[in-house]
C-alpha positions as CSV (number, residue, x, y, z in Angstrom):
1,M,23.1,-9.4,7.4
2,I,23.8,-6.4,8.4
3,A,27.5,-5.7,7.6
4,T,29.5,-2.7,8.9
5,L,30.2,0.9,7.4
6,G,26.9,1.6,6.3
7,V,27.2,-1.3,3.9
8,V,24.8,-4.3,3.0
9,R,25.6,-7.7,1.6
10,D,23.3,-7.4,-2.1
11,D,21.7,-10.4,-1.4
12,W,19.6,-8.5,1.8
13,N,18.7,-6.0,-0.9
14,D,17.5,-8.9,-2.7
15,V,15.5,-10.3,-0.1
16,I,14.0,-6.8,0.4
17,G,13.1,-6.4,-3.2
18,R,11.6,-9.7,-3.1
19,M,9.5,-9.5,0.3
20,A,7.9,-6.2,-1.2
21,T,7.3,-7.6,-4.6
22,D,5.3,-10.8,-2.5
23,C,3.1,-8.3,-0.7
24,L,1.9,-6.6,-3.8
25,K,0.6,-10.0,-4.9
26,L,-0.7,-11.3,-1.5
27,E,-2.9,-8.3,-1.4
28,L,-3.8,-9.3,-5.1
29,G,-4.5,-12.6,-3.5
30,T,-7.0,-11.7,-1.2
31,Y,-10.8,-11.6,-1.2
32,P,-13.3,-10.1,-1.1
33,K,-11.7,-6.6,-0.9
34,P,-15.0,-4.0,-2.0
35,G,-14.3,-2.9,-5.2
36,L,-10.7,-3.8,-5.3
37,V,-9.4,-6.4,-8.6
38,S,-8.3,-9.7,-6.8
39,H,-7.6,-13.1,-8.2
40,V,-11.3,-13.8,-8.3
41,D,-12.3,-11.2,-10.3
42,N,-11.7,-7.0,-11.8
43,G,-13.5,-5.3,-9.1
44,A,-14.7,-2.1,-10.2
45,H,-11.6,-1.8,-12.7
46,A,-12.6,-2.5,-16.5
47,D,-9.4,-1.7,-17.3
48,M,-6.7,-4.6,-15.1
49,D,-6.9,-7.8,-14.1
50,A,-5.3,-10.2,-11.9
51,A,-2.3,-11.1,-14.8
52,I,-1.9,-7.8,-15.6
53,L,-1.4,-7.1,-11.4
54,V,1.1,-9.8,-11.1
55,R,3.5,-9.0,-14.2
56,S,3.2,-5.4,-13.1
57,A,4.5,-6.6,-9.4
58,D,7.1,-8.8,-11.1
59,T,8.6,-5.9,-13.3
60,L,8.7,-3.7,-9.9
61,A,10.8,-6.4,-8.4
62,P,14.4,-4.8,-9.0
63,F,13.6,-1.2,-8.3
64,F,12.7,-2.5,-4.9
65,V,15.9,-4.0,-4.9
66,E,17.5,-0.5,-5.9
67,L,15.1,1.0,-3.5
68,A,16.7,-1.2,-0.5
69,A,20.5,-0.4,-2.2
70,A,19.4,2.8,-2.0
71,G,18.5,3.1,1.4
72,A,21.6,1.7,2.5
73,A,23.9,3.9,0.5
74,G,22.2,7.0,2.4
75,A,20.3,8.2,-0.6
76,A,18.7,11.5,-0.6
77,M,15.2,12.2,-1.8
78,P,16.1,12.7,-4.8
79,R,18.1,9.7,-6.0
80,L,14.7,7.7,-4.6
81,Q,12.7,10.0,-6.8
82,A,15.0,9.1,-10.2
83,I,14.5,5.1,-9.1
84,G,10.4,5.6,-8.5
85,I,10.4,7.8,-11.9
86,A,12.2,4.9,-13.8
87,A,10.0,2.0,-11.7
88,E,6.8,3.7,-13.0
89,R,8.0,4.0,-16.8
90,E,8.7,0.5,-16.5
91,M,5.8,-0.4,-15.1
92,L,3.3,1.7,-17.6
93,A,5.3,-0.1,-20.5
94,A,4.3,-3.4,-18.9
95,T,0.9,-3.2,-18.3
96,G,0.4,-1.0,-21.6
97,G,0.0,2.3,-19.7
98,V,-2.1,1.3,-17.0
99,N,-2.0,2.6,-13.5
100,T,-1.1,-0.6,-11.6
101,H,0.9,0.3,-8.7
102,R,2.2,4.2,-8.7
103,G,1.0,4.7,-5.3
104,A,2.9,1.1,-4.1
105,I,6.0,2.2,-6.2
106,F,5.9,6.0,-3.9
107,G,4.8,3.9,-0.4
108,M,6.3,0.7,-0.7
109,G,9.5,2.4,-2.5
110,L,9.9,4.5,0.7
111,L,9.6,1.2,2.9
112,A,12.0,-0.4,1.1
113,A,14.5,2.1,1.0
114,A,13.8,2.7,4.9
115,A,14.6,-1.2,5.3
116,G,17.5,-1.1,3.3
117,F,18.7,2.3,5.4
118,R,18.0,0.2,9.0
119,A,20.1,-2.7,7.7
120,G,23.0,-0.9,6.6
121,Y,23.4,1.3,9.6
122,G,21.6,-0.3,12.3
123,A,19.6,2.6,12.7
124,P,16.6,2.4,15.6
125,G,13.1,2.8,15.1
126,S,10.0,1.7,12.6
127,L,10.6,1.5,9.1
128,G,8.1,4.4,9.0
129,E,9.7,6.3,11.8
130,I,12.9,5.6,9.2
131,V,10.9,7.3,6.4
132,A,9.5,10.6,8.7
133,Q,12.7,11.5,10.2
134,R,14.9,10.6,6.7
135,W,13.2,11.9,3.8
136,G,9.7,13.4,5.5
137,A,10.5,17.3,4.6
138,A,11.5,16.5,1.5
139,I,8.5,14.7,0.7
140,G,6.6,17.5,2.2
141,A,8.8,20.0,-0.1
142,M,7.7,18.0,-3.4
143,A,6.2,19.1,-5.9
144,P,2.9,18.1,-7.0
145,A,2.8,15.7,-9.8
146,E,1.3,17.3,-12.7
147,R,-2.8,15.6,-13.9
148,S,-2.5,13.3,-10.7
149,N,-6.5,11.9,-9.6
150,G,-5.1,11.8,-6.3
151,R,-3.9,15.3,-5.8
152,L,-6.7,17.2,-7.2
153,A,-9.1,14.9,-4.8
154,A,-7.0,15.6,-2.1
155,Q,-7.1,19.6,-3.2
156,T,-11.1,19.5,-3.7
157,H,-11.9,17.3,-0.4
158,G,-9.0,19.1,1.6
159,I,-7.7,15.1,2.7
160,G,-4.1,14.7,2.8
161,G,-3.1,12.1,0.4
162,A,-0.5,9.3,0.2
163,R,2.2,12.0,0.7
164,A,0.8,13.5,3.7
165,E,0.7,9.9,4.8
166,A,4.0,9.0,4.0
167,A,5.9,12.4,5.2
168,A,4.6,11.5,9.1
169,G,5.8,8.2,8.9
170,F,3.0,6.1,7.5
171,P,0.3,6.2,10.7
172,S,-2.5,4.2,8.9
173,V,-0.1,1.3,8.8
174,Y,1.1,1.4,12.3
175,R,-2.2,2.0,13.8
176,V,-4.7,0.9,11.8
177,A,-3.7,-2.3,9.6
178,L,-0.7,-3.8,12.0
179,P,-3.3,-3.7,14.6
180,A,-6.3,-5.4,12.4
181,L,-4.4,-8.1,11.0
182,D,-3.4,-9.3,14.4
183,E,-7.4,-8.8,15.7
184,G,-8.4,-11.0,12.3
185,G,-6.1,-13.3,12.9
186,T,-7.8,-13.9,16.3
187,L,-10.7,-13.6,15.2
188,A,-10.5,-16.3,11.8
189,G,-7.3,-17.6,12.7
190,D,-6.5,-17.6,9.1
191,A,-4.5,-15.2,7.0
192,E,-6.4,-14.4,4.4
193,P,-9.5,-13.6,6.4
194,A,-7.1,-11.3,8.6
195,R,-6.0,-9.4,5.7
196,V,-9.7,-8.8,4.7
197,Q,-9.8,-7.2,7.8
198,A,-7.1,-4.8,7.4
199,C,-8.5,-3.9,4.5
200,M,-11.9,-3.0,5.9
201,A,-10.3,-1.4,8.7
202,L,-8.5,0.8,6.3
203,I,-11.3,1.7,4.2
204,A,-12.9,2.8,7.6
205,A,-10.5,5.1,8.8
206,V,-8.7,6.6,5.7
207,D,-9.9,9.3,3.6
208,D,-8.7,7.2,0.8
209,T,-8.0,9.7,-2.5
210,N,-9.0,7.0,-5.1
211,L,-12.6,6.9,-3.0
212,F,-13.3,10.6,-3.5
213,H,-11.8,10.3,-7.1
214,R,-14.1,8.1,-8.3
215,G,-17.1,8.3,-5.8
216,G,-16.8,12.1,-4.5
217,A,-17.6,12.6,-1.3
218,D,-20.9,11.1,-0.6
219,G,-19.5,7.7,-2.1
220,A,-16.4,8.2,0.1
221,R,-18.5,8.3,3.1
222,A,-20.7,5.7,1.6
223,A,-17.4,3.2,1.6
224,R,-16.1,4.2,5.0
225,I,-19.9,3.6,6.9
226,A,-19.7,-0.1,5.0
227,A,-16.3,-0.5,6.3
228,T,-17.3,0.5,9.8
229,G,-20.3,-1.7,9.8
230,F,-18.6,-4.4,9.1
231,I,-16.1,-4.2,11.6
232,E,-18.6,-3.0,14.4
233,R,-21.0,-5.9,13.4
234,G,-17.7,-8.5,14.4
235,G,-15.8,-8.6,11.5
236,V,-14.4,-11.6,10.4
237,G,-15.1,-13.1,13.7
238,Q,-18.9,-13.7,12.3
239,R,-20.2,-16.7,11.3
240,D,-21.0,-15.2,7.7
241,W,-18.5,-12.6,7.3
242,R,-17.5,-13.4,3.8
243,R,-21.1,-13.3,3.0
244,Q,-21.3,-10.1,4.4
245,A,-17.9,-8.9,2.9
246,I,-19.1,-10.1,-0.8
247,A,-22.2,-8.2,-0.7
248,I,-20.2,-5.0,0.1
249,H,-17.3,-5.5,-2.1
250,R,-20.6,-5.8,-5.0
251,D,-22.4,-3.0,-3.7
252,F,-18.8,-1.4,-4.7
253,V,-18.3,-2.6,-8.0
254,E,-22.1,-1.0,-8.4
255,R,-20.7,2.4,-7.5
256,N,-17.8,2.0,-9.0
257,L,-15.8,2.8,-6.4
258,S,-11.9,1.2,-5.4
259,P,-9.8,2.2,-2.6
260,G,-6.5,1.4,-4.3
261,G,-5.2,3.2,-1.6
262,C,-6.0,1.3,1.3
263,A,-4.6,-1.6,-1.2
264,D,-1.4,0.2,-0.9
265,L,-1.3,0.4,2.7
266,L,-2.8,-3.5,3.2
267,A,0.5,-3.8,1.5
268,M,2.9,-2.0,2.9
269,A,1.6,-3.4,6.5
270,L,2.2,-6.8,5.4
271,F,5.6,-5.8,4.3
272,V,6.6,-3.7,7.4
273,R,5.0,-7.1,9.2
274,M,7.7,-9.7,6.8
275,V,10.8,-7.2,7.7
276,G,10.2,-5.9,11.3
277,P,8.3,-2.7,12.3
C-alpha cells in the first residue's frame, strides 16, 4: 500500500480513516465499562447515548481520512490542528452541541496522521514514537484550550492530561492498554472481555482528567481503587467477572464518574492493534 516519494494511495488513507472510526464504535460496543456510554446504557451521561456516539463517529470518518492524508504529505502541527478544529465543529453540529469525541479527535487524529506518515515515508518506529518525534514539541507548545474542563482539572490537581500523554507518544496506550488487551484475551478468550480488561487497567493507571473534573481527587481515587481491585482479583479471568464489572459500573454511575479519557485511550489502543504498532 506504500507508494514512493512520500505519496500514499488514497485508498490507504481511506482504510486508516475507516479503522479509526471502527475503533470508536468498538469502544462504544464494549460493556460493562465503568460510568461510560455503551450499547447497553448511557452510563453516567444524561446528554448522550449510543446512537449519538455512532452518529458522531460517522461524522468524524472523513476527517480521519484527511488527517491520514496530511500525515502522508508530511504536514506540520498547524495543518493537523486546522483539520481537528473543522472536525470538532462538524461533530458539535451533528450532536446538537454535545461533546462526544473531542478527546478522540485529538488523540486518534494524531495516530491517524502518524499512520499516514509511516505508510507514506516508510518511517520506522511505532505510531506513538512518530507522534512524539514529529509533533511532540509542537503539542507541548500549544496554547491551552479555553474553558476546557480537562485543562482546568489538570491545573487544579497537577496532572498531565491528554496533551502530555500525546507529546510523550501515548505511553498509556503502549504500556497499559495493549498489554491488558493481550492479558484479557488470554484470560477470557474473547474480544469484548479483553476490551473490558484494558479499560479497567487504564482506569487503574491513568490520571483521567474527566474523573477529576466530575469527582475531584476523592472520586478519581475511588475509581482507581475499584479498577485496581478488579484487576488484582483476576480481572476477566474470574468466573463472575461480569457481575463484578457491572457492580463497579453502577457505582460509577451513582457517583457521576465517567473516565472519558480512558475510553479514548482504549479506542486508540484498538486502532494501534489494527494498524500495527
